[in-house]
N, C-alpha and C positions, 0 to 999 in steps of 0.2 A: 408387393416385391417384386422385381424383374429378374430374369430366370438368372441364374447363377452361374457366372464363365469359369471364372476362378475358384480355387479353394483358399482357407486362409493359410498367409504363411507360418509355415514349421521351422522354429529356429532348433539350430541342433542342442543335441544335449553334451555339452562337455562339463563334467563335475569338477568345480574345481573345488579343495578343501578348503575349509576358512576354523580351525581350532583358540576358541579362547576361553577359558576358566574350568577346561575338562573336555569343553562342550565341542564338538566339530561338527560342520553344519558343509554339503556337497553340494556346492551353488552350482548349477547347469550350466548358467547362464551368463555368470560372469566377461564371458568371453566379449558380450557385446560391449562390453566399456572402452576397447578398443578403436576408439573414434576415426583416428583418420585407416583403420582396416576398410580395405574395399570390399571385403565379405560383411562389412558391419553397415556399411553407407548400403549394399545392394540391398540385405532385409531391410531398413529403413525403407528404403523408396519401393521394397514392395508391398511393404505392411500400407504406405500411402495409397499404392496401386489397390490395393484390395480394398481399405477406405472407401478409395473414390469410387471402387464398384460394387460395392453394396448400398453407398448412400447413393449412387447418380439417379434414382427417381425421386431425387428430392431437389433438384437444380432449380426446377420451377419454382416451386415454395423456397430456395434459400434466394432464388432472385426477386422474389416479392418480399420477401421479408428487407431483404438490400433495398427494395424500390421503396417500401414502408419507412423504412428511419429514416431513409433521404427526403420522405415526402413531409417528416414531422421535423427536418434538421433546419435550421437560419442557417444554409451553407455560407452565404457570404454576411459575415458579420464579423463585430467587433466588442471587444471586453471596453467594461466601464474603466475611464481612466485612471491612474493613479500618481498623487503628487509625489514627485522626489527634486526637492532642489527648484530653479526656475522651468522645470518639464512637467506636463503631461507626458505618461507613458500608458503604452495599450498593446494588445498583442490583436490582430483580425486573420480571418480566412475569407478564402474566393471562393466560391463554387465553380467544382474540378479539382480544386490545388490540396494534396495530400496533407502539407502541413502549414502551418500556420507565422503567419508577419509578425516580428515585431516592429514596433513603431514610438515615436511621437512627436508631441506638437507641444509649444512654446507657452507656457504660464504667463499670467498676466498679474504682476505686484498680490496683493494678499488676498484674491478670489480663490477660494477653496471648494467653489461651487464645479465639479468637473463639468468639460465642454458635455454636451450631448449629442454624440456620434448615431449618424444614420445609416445603417445599413444602403451600402450601393453607394453612397453617396461622399464625394472627394470631401476628405478632412482640411481642414484648411491649414494651411505652415506645415503639412503632416511633410516629416522625414523618416523613410523607412530605413530601419537598425541591419536588421537583419530578415533574409526571404529563406525560410526553413526549404522550401521547393528549391533555390538553387541553392544551396548548399548538399541536399540530395540527390542532386545531377550525378549518375554513373552510381548510382547504391541501391542494393538490394533492400539495404537495412538503413537507415537515419533515427538517431535520438539526440536529442539539445539535451547538454548536463545541465553546463553552469552557464547563465548569461546575468552578464552585471555591466554595469554602466560607474562609472566612476561620480563624485557627487557632484564638481564641479561638469559632470556633461560633459570634459569631454573628451573621454576616451571609455571605449567599448571594448569586453570580451566576451569568448563563447569557448564551449568545448561541446565535441562531436564528437558520436560510437555510432561507427558504419558497420561494427559487425555483431553488436548484441551481445556484448563481455564486459558490458560497465567496465569501459576503459576508455575514457577519454582524453580527446587532444585538445589543449586549448588552444587559441587565437585570439590576438588583440589589435583595434584596429583604432585611429586617433580620427574620433569624429567630424574635427574642421576640417582636413584636407583629406579624408575618406581613403589614406592609405595606407595600407596593413604593416605592425610590425612583423619586423623577419622572425620576431620569437614565436617559438611554436615549442609546446611543451606536451609530451608523449605521456600517456600509459598514468593519467591523473583519475582522481577520484571526486574532490573538493578543488572550486578555485572561486575567488573573489581579490576585486583591490582592497589596497590599504586605502583610508578613509582621504588622504592626497593623491591616490588614482597614480602614482609615481611607480607602484610595484603591484605585484601579486603574490598573492597567498596561495596554498594547495596543498594538497595532499595526495598521497602516492600509496601505492597496495603492496602489502607484499606477495608471498608467493601462494598464500594462501586467500587470495584475496581480499583479506583486513587492508583496512585504511589505518595505515602505523606509523608514516611519519609525515611532519607540518614542514613545507621552504618555504622560505622569500625569495622572489625574483624578483630583481630589480628590470625594469623595460629600458630595453634597450644592452643589454649586458650578456654573456653567454651563459646557456643553462646551464653549465658545466659549473660555474661559480657562484650558483645559487646557495643559498645560507640554509639550515640546518635545525629549525627551532627550536624542533622539539621531535622525537623518537619515542615511542611505547614499544618496548620490545615483549609483553607479556602475550602471549598469544590468545589471553583469553578477554585480550582487550580491543575496542574497538576506539579510532581515534576520529575526531571530530571538533570544527573547530568554526568562531562565530566572533560578528564584531558586535555590541553594545550595541543600544540605539543613540544612546551618548554621544556615541564616536572615538569614547574616551577610552576604554578596553579591548583589548585582542582575551577570548575566553576559547580556550583549548582544553577540550573535555574528552576524559577516556573511559569509556563506559563497556560491560561487563554485559550479562544480562540482571545481574545482580548487585553489582556493586559500581560507583562510579567516582572519580576525582578530575575537580578542576583545578587549572592552571590561567593565572589573571595576568596577559602582557598589556605593559601600558606602552600606548604606541608613542609616546616622547623618545623612547628607548627598546625599540623592538629587541635588539639582539642581545641586551643586558640580560636576558632569560625573566621565565615568570614566576610570581609567588604561588606554591600550595594556596588553596582555598582551603579545604578539610584531608588533611591524609586519606588515601582509601581503609576504607575498615568493610571485610567482607559483607556482604548482607545490608550495606548502608547502600542507599543511591540518594546523591542530590545535582539539582541545579541550581545554575544563580544566572541574576539580573542586577543592573546596575541602576541608583536609585540618586539624586542629588535631594537629601529631606536636611533644611534648614541649612543651607550650605555646604554640608558634610556628605563627602561620596561614602554610601550605605550599599550593602551590597544585600538581596534579596535571595534567601538561598529557602529553593523546596524541599525538603525531603523526608523518607521513614525510618529516624534514628529512634527506636520508640515509639514509633507513628507508623502504624500501619497504612491507613488509607491517607498519607502523608500531611504537614503542617509545614508552615510558613513562618522564618524567622531573617530578623534584618541583625548585620553585622558588619560594624565598619568595615570600610575598604582597607584601612591603615592598619586594621588586626582582626581578620578574616576568622581567626582563632578563638576569641576573647568571648568577652559576654553576648551573651544569644535574649533577643528580643521576641518576644511571640507575638506575632503580627497577626497570622492563622490560627487556631489551636487546632489540632489534631481531632477532628469528629469521627465516628465510624458513621461507615455508610456515603460520607462524603469525599471521596475521592478527587483532592484537586492535582489537575494535569501540566496546567503549564502557569504560569504568570510570566508577565509582559510587563516591563517597565516602561515611564512617559516621562516626562517632565513633571507633569503633576498629579499623577494618579498611575496606576496599575490595571492592567487587566487582566483577568482572573477566570481559567477552563476549568471544569470540574465534570463531576458526574454526580447522579444523586439520582436513587427509583431510578435506576435501567437509560437514564438520559443527560445526556453530555449540556452539561450548562454555561449561562456566559456571567459573565456580572464584570463589574470597576469596583476596585477599591482606592478608598481615599486614605492618602500618604498621613491625614493629621488626626485620623481619628479612629483608622484602620477598618470603617464601618466595609462590609462588602453590598451590593448594591445590584441585585441579582437581577437581570432584564427576563420577563414573561414572554410565552407568547400562547396563543389561542388552540394547538392543536395537541392531541393528546400524544402523538409520538411525531418527534422530529428531529434536526440535526441542526445546530447552531456554531458561530463561531468568528471570530474577529482575523483578516488578515488583510496582508495591502497595505499596509500601514510602515511606513520606512523613518517616518518623521521622529525626531524628538519630541517636537513639538506640533499640535495642528487643531484646529479648532472641532473639528470632524473627524471622528472614529469610524474606518472602516468594518462591517461585517456582512457576515452572509448566512441565509436562511434558507432550508430545506426538507422536506419531508418525502412521504412515499408518493402524496398528490401532489404539492404543491412543487413548482417547479425551481428550481436555483434561483435567487433570490438574491443582491447585492441592496445593501442600503447603507448610507451615512448615518451617523448617530451624533445628533448635535449634543455635546459634551455639556454646556452650558445651559440649554434649558428642557433636555432628555428627548427633544424629538428625533423620528426616526425618516429618513430622508428615502423613498425607495426610487434606487438608482436605475434597475432594471431586473426584469426577470429574464429568463431563459424564454426565449420564443419556440412557443409549440404549435408548427402548424397542422393543419389539416382536421381545425375545429376540435379542438381539445378542449374537453369541460371538466375540470379537475370536480365538480359536484356528483359526477356518473361514476366516482370509486368512492373509495373508504379504505379505509383501514382502522386496526383495532391490533391488541393484546392478548393473547392467552396466556397460561402459567402450565405446564406440564410438571408434574411430579415425579423424581429423577430415583433410581434406585435405593439410595440412603435419602427417600426424602425430601433431596433438594427443590425447590421450585425452579423450574426451569423456564424464562419470558421465551416467548413464539411473536414474534408480530408478523401481520395476513396483511395484503393489498390485495383489492380484488373491484372486478366490474360491477357496481349495484343488479345493471340488467340482469343479470345473473342469477340476482338471490343472494340472502345473504349465506354465507360458509356453516354450514352445517346442516341448513334447511334437508340437503340433498346433496350425497357425495358429490366432486368436484374434481379436475384434474388439481395437482396439488404441485408446484415446482419448491421444492426443500431446500434449502440453501445452508451450510454453516462453514465455520472457519476455526475457531476454539485454540488460538495461539498466541505466544508472544501479545498476551493484555490488550492483543486489538479487539476491537470494539466494533460489529458490523451494524451503525449507526444505520437509521431512513435515510433515506435517500431517492431520488427520482432519476428514472432511465427511460426516454425516447421507446430503445428498444422493448424495454420490458412491455410495452402499451399494445405490440405485437401479442405477446401473452394472453396478458389480462382481458382484451380484446376480441379472443377464442374461447374465452372462459377457465383461464388458468388462474389457481390463486396463487399468489406468492409467497412465501412462508422464510421467513430467516429463523432458523433454530438458534438462540443467544446463548452456547453450551461453557460450560466451564472449560477455562485456558484464558479463554477471552478477558476482556474487562469490564465487559457491559454492569455488573454488578458491586463494582471494585475488587478491591488488591485479592480479596481472599478468593474471589471467584477465579481470577486469574491462578491463585497458588494451589487452588485446589483442581488445576486442571493440568499441572505440569509435572514434571520429574516423574514420582514414585505415586502420583496420582491422577496419572495421565488419561487411565483408563477411562475417567467420570467423564472425561469429552465424548469419548464414543457411546458409549452407555446414555449420555444426557439426548445425544443424537437421536438414537434408536427408541428413547423413553418417548421425544417431539414427536416422532413419526408415529407411534404408537397413540399417542393423545391424539392427535390429526382423525387418525383412523376410529378409535372410541368416539367422540367427539360429532361423527358424521359428517366431517370434512370431507372426509377423501376416503378413497378405499387400497389396499397395496396395488392393485393393479391399475390406479391410477394416480401414482405418486413416483416422480423420479428425484431423487438427491442429487446435487452439485456441490462442489468444496475444490478448489482450487489452493497449487504449494501444499503446507503444513493443512488447509482443507481438504488437499485432495489425500494426505493420511488420513484424516479421517472417514474419508470415501473408501479406502480400501478397507478400514477396521470395519465399517459401518456394514460393508457387503462381505466381508466375514463372520460378522455377526448375527445379523439379521436379514440374508440375502432375499428372505419371501417378503419382506417390508415394502419393497420398490419392484417398479416396472420398468426400472434405469437407474444407472449411475453415471453421470458427467463429472469425469479427473479431471481438473487440468493442472498442468504440470508438477503431477502428484509426486509429494516425497513418500514413496512405494515402500522403498528400498532404504528404508528408515535407520536399522541398524546396520546393513554394512557402510554406506555411508558413516552413522558416529563412530565407529569403531578405528575409522583411519583418519589421522588425523594431516596426512597430506593432503586430503583434499579439499577444495575450497570451502572455508569456513564453519569445517568439523570444530573445529577447539571450542569458535568461540558461542557454538550451539549446546555444550556442557552445561550449560549452567539452565539452560533449558530443558533437554532430555535426563540429563543427567553423563556419568561417565563411562558407559559400557567397555571401553577399555581395560581400565584400572580395577573397575568396581565388580564384582560379579553378580553382586544383587540387584542393580542397574540394569549387567547384560539379559540377567534371569528376566526381568521386567518386559524390557524392552524384546526381546525373543517373544515374549508372549502375545504380543501387539501385532507387531511389525507386520504390515498387509503381506507383503511377498513371499514370509516364512510363514505364514496362516493358513494359508490356500487350501480349503477343503473340498478334497477329491469328490466327499459324498453329496459338498451343497449344489442345489439349484440356482445359479446365479443369475441375475437379471441382463438386462444384455449392457453392457457396458464399453464406452466411449472416453477412450484416455488422448489429450491432448498435449504436444508438450514440442520443444524446442532445441534442436540441435549445437545450439550456443549458449543454453541457459548454464550460466557459472552456481545458481542457486539452489538448483534442485535440476541432477544435472536428465541426459536423454533417456539415460542407460536405465533409471530406474521405473518409467513407465513400461518402456522397452520387455526389459526383464518379466516385471510381472504379467506385461500381456501374455509374453509365453508361456508363462508357467501357467495362467489359468487355462489357457487353450488345453494345452495339455493335461491340466485336472478334468478338462470335458467341460468347459465353460461355453455354449453353443454361441454366443453374441458378442465375439469382445472384439474392439476396432482402436486401433492407434494411429492418430494422425500425428506427423513428427513435422514440425514448418524446418524447411531446409536452409533458413535467412531469416534469424529469429532468435530472440534473447528469451528472460523470464517472464517479462510483459508481452509475448507475443509478440505479431506483427509490426511493422510499422506504420504509421500513414493513416490517418483516421479512415479512409474507404474501405482500406484494408481491413482493417479493425472490423469496421462495419459488417466486412463480408466473410470474416472471422467468427465474428460475434453470430452471423444467420446461418452460416452453418453447423454450430450446434442448439442454436432456437431449432430448427428444421429438424433436428435428432429428434429433438425431445416432444415435440409438435408430432413427427411421427409416432412415437413410444405409446402418446396418447390416445391415438388413432385421431389424431387433427390436422393430419398432412393435406387433407383434398383442401 
């Protein structure tokens, strides 16, 4: 470490009382919430300066890591084209450019074989639709939101966010003339064309950042004349919308964390109003899609009404609340995630035995034909299939050691046609790496899966203790499935074992896995992670002085909680956009997204039991003055609307006051919840975090 020339910023303590259910908490750092206060900005800048000074000895390593990922990535590259109408649509990147470029080239007749595009070579007949690098000029932050082309290929819309606050501005262009429409729609969430391309459907957010209203804008008319198609007044529910692949219906969906409702609008007359499919009932979730079977319009409804892991039923589109025909019955342990309808079949995605699975569903006999893969740990999915009827079905595959692979499935023959595999330059050989699943025993006896990936040349995990990078999330039923990362190779090639603790609160093992890690059972998420860390130590995979934990957002809450529960188990903790002041946020319904989160965490504002339970685990309020905390790096963004920067800012200040020796805060001053924009910027940001971890492992040289 270099000689220290500055001391850690010490935020002033100005206790502000917060009283609920007879309990008063004196919050000494709540004043840091005043984002526009020059004193707050000065404090954040001082934190950044201190972090940079404390990590300046890692500058060369950060640059090496950045160069390593650049050396593995095909910087000038193209995606596999997707056919829609008479065009093949694809994206490409150019060496030295931060953002992608959206393009198309004309399709020919009934040929569904995508053109083979070669990086660096001109594409015959290419039409550049949108260059993100041009759009981003003059902005420190740039995010492309919606991107849509009308079915006839003559009009395009796109939306951009240049602040990081996830409020997007919609623009539209005539692709035949190249002229932009005067229509500009501000502060949107979603946006897409109607099937005929003459109008735009878009959603807007309320003051709490909740998408709550669906609008119809006819191109060429003033935005002030837009028609409000639907409004959701209940603050617990988000609103979203989409078009069925058949192009016959608009589906408007409202959902809380535990309840949903869908309305069906016929494009023959959108303004006539929608038909409710099933009226909302607390605890019942469902989603729908449209199929045509034997000439009749049918809705496939995937639901959990009396079916914990969901079942699929079919109902007449003319009478959706009528008789239900069971298509895929509820099967405990098979969590059905998604059903997409095509003209002649449906695709189904589900989880079983801790892994995601994909299958085709026959309309004629309801037979489920699962696609099998050879590796023990992998992820597979269907995507890029906009057409109602096509002879080929686009799918993807990846594992911890197999780069992302794009395939087309010939539906008639079952043949899988590999179209492209993610290029990994520099001589990458999957045979040099291996992956495995272990199982840890939780406090209550639950078996918690742990995924491992490592470089073989360093020996099998458990042969001797190795550095371990342990990642966790555990919220919102999100599953941390196997994936490939070129940047992760920089860790594996230095002898680090990468591990994921698939803790409760996620969805890896089915709906019960989620239910057992939320609300008044949230502590299972934290104790599961500790059990996984302890298992890796007991199995000889690592030792506490060679293990670093990482998590972001709700996974950042996990990091804060395990720092309080078991600081002795870790050599460092990396918390990204961490939700570490959870109780303060969830108590305040005026904050963005708070009310919709009550179904995930509970409602501490009105329920004293929830208040007491959350107060028992929220990281900020449970910092231990007697604990020997490991080094902690917290990374946040000032424009984050999901987890406000003030949470890690307060947490870091409180940790320092409690005597934590090495606590750093890095606040991006022009970014949102997803961090900085631009691929090179993102690589440098990740290199910063990896260099910090390698330093903690003693591998910085």
